[in-house]
C-alpha positions as CSV (number, residue, x, y, z in Angstrom):
1,X,14.8,-3.7,20.5
2,X,17.6,-2.2,18.4
3,X,16.1,-3.0,14.8
4,X,12.7,-1.6,16.0
5,X,14.4,1.5,16.9
6,X,16.7,1.8,13.4
7,X,13.2,1.1,11.4
8,X,11.5,4.1,13.6
9,X,14.3,6.3,12.9
10,X,14.3,5.3,9.3
11,X,10.4,6.0,9.2
12,X,10.8,9.5,10.6
13,X,13.7,10.5,8.3
14,X,11.4,9.5,5.3
15,X,8.3,11.2,4.1
16,X,6.3,7.8,3.2
17,X,4.5,8.6,0.0
18,X,6.4,11.5,-1.1
19,X,9.9,9.8,-1.3
20,X,11.6,8.1,-4.4
21,X,10.7,4.2,-4.4
22,X,14.5,3.4,-3.5
23,X,14.2,5.1,-0.4
24,X,10.7,3.3,0.2
25,X,12.6,0.2,-0.4
26,X,15.0,0.9,2.4
27,X,12.3,0.9,5.0
28,X,12.0,-2.7,6.5
29,X,8.6,-4.0,7.8
30,X,9.1,-6.1,10.9
31,X,8.1,-9.8,10.1
32,X,5.7,-10.0,13.2
33,X,3.5,-7.4,11.9
34,X,3.0,-9.5,8.9
35,X,0.9,-12.6,8.4
36,X,0.6,-14.9,5.6
37,X,-2.9,-15.4,4.1
38,X,-1.7,-18.5,1.8
39,X,1.4,-20.2,1.3
40,X,2.0,-19.1,-2.1
41,X,5.5,-17.4,-2.7
42,X,5.6,-14.0,-4.5
43,X,8.7,-14.8,-6.5
44,X,6.8,-17.6,-8.2
45,X,4.6,-15.1,-9.7
46,X,4.8,-15.1,-13.5
47,X,7.3,-12.3,-14.8
48,X,5.7,-8.9,-15.4
49,X,2.7,-9.5,-13.4
50,X,2.1,-7.0,-10.6
51,X,2.0,-7.5,-6.8
52,X,-1.4,-6.1,-5.9
53,X,-2.3,-4.2,-2.6
54,X,-5.8,-4.2,-2.0
55,X,-6.5,-1.4,0.2
56,X,-9.3,-1.4,2.7
57,X,-9.1,0.2,6.0
58,X,-5.8,2.4,5.6
59,X,-6.7,4.7,2.8
60,X,-3.7,6.4,2.4
61,X,-0.2,6.3,1.0
62,X,1.6,7.8,4.0
63,X,2.4,5.6,6.9
64,X,0.9,2.6,5.3
65,X,2.8,-0.3,6.7
66,X,0.7,-3.2,4.6
67,X,1.4,-0.7,1.4
68,X,5.4,-0.8,2.2
69,X,5.4,-4.2,2.7
70,X,3.5,-5.0,-0.7
71,X,6.1,-2.6,-2.0
72,X,8.9,-4.4,-0.8
73,X,7.6,-7.8,-2.1
74,X,7.1,-6.6,-5.3
75,X,10.7,-5.1,-5.5
76,X,11.9,-8.6,-4.3
77,X,10.0,-10.3,-7.0
78,X,11.0,-7.7,-9.9
79,X,7.4,-7.2,-10.2
80,X,5.5,-3.9,-10.6
81,X,2.9,-2.8,-7.5
82,X,-0.4,-2.0,-8.2
83,X,-3.4,-0.8,-5.6
84,X,-6.7,-1.3,-5.7
85,X,-9.7,-0.3,-3.6
86,X,-13.1,-1.5,-4.1
87,X,-15.9,0.8,-3.1
88,X,-19.3,-0.5,-2.5
89,X,-22.5,1.0,-1.8
90,X,-22.8,-0.3,1.8
91,X,-19.3,0.6,2.9
92,X,-19.6,0.4,6.6
93,X,-23.0,1.8,6.6
94,X,-21.5,5.2,5.2
95,X,-23.7,8.1,4.7
96,X,-23.5,10.5,2.0
97,X,-21.1,12.9,3.9
98,X,-18.7,10.0,4.8
99,X,-18.8,8.8,1.3
100,X,-17.7,12.5,-0.2
101,X,-15.1,12.3,2.7
102,X,-13.9,8.9,1.8
103,X,-13.8,9.9,-2.1
104,X,-12.1,12.9,-1.6
105,X,-9.3,11.0,0.4
106,X,-9.2,8.5,-2.4
107,X,-8.4,11.1,-4.8
108,X,-5.6,11.9,-2.9
109,X,-4.4,8.7,-2.8
110,X,-4.5,8.2,-6.5
111,X,-2.5,11.7,-6.9
112,X,0.4,10.5,-4.5
113,X,0.5,6.8,-6.2
114,X,0.6,8.5,-9.6
115,X,3.6,10.7,-8.3
116,X,5.2,7.3,-7.1
117,X,4.2,5.8,-10.6
118,X,2.0,3.1,-8.9
119,X,-1.3,2.8,-10.9
120,X,-4.5,2.9,-8.7
121,X,-7.7,1.0,-9.8
122,X,-10.9,2.4,-8.0
123,X,-13.6,-0.6,-8.5
124,X,-17.2,-0.4,-7.7
125,X,-19.5,-3.1,-7.0
126,X,-19.9,-6.4,-4.6
């Protein structure tokens, strides 16, 4: 509908991951694209504690709707946003070449997040 078209136009006009935090905050994530994993309210988080986006499948900053949603939650709660990725040795049966590709991509993620003043934590292990 109309809201979806407005969101699409907003996304087309914004370079997600390269724009300012204020610009990202204006991009609406459609509620039907989200689901609650628990009933905790982000606003009930202790002051100063971050909203953590646990990066997994979408290993990118640009066009990452889950990260945009986490950003919105952080802004609404007045909390910082942090991004974590857990690197495991058996990541989807990846070989050396796939791991190299993934690590180069994660380096780009870290650089783009640094430009946005969003901390990135690369964790290792099960």
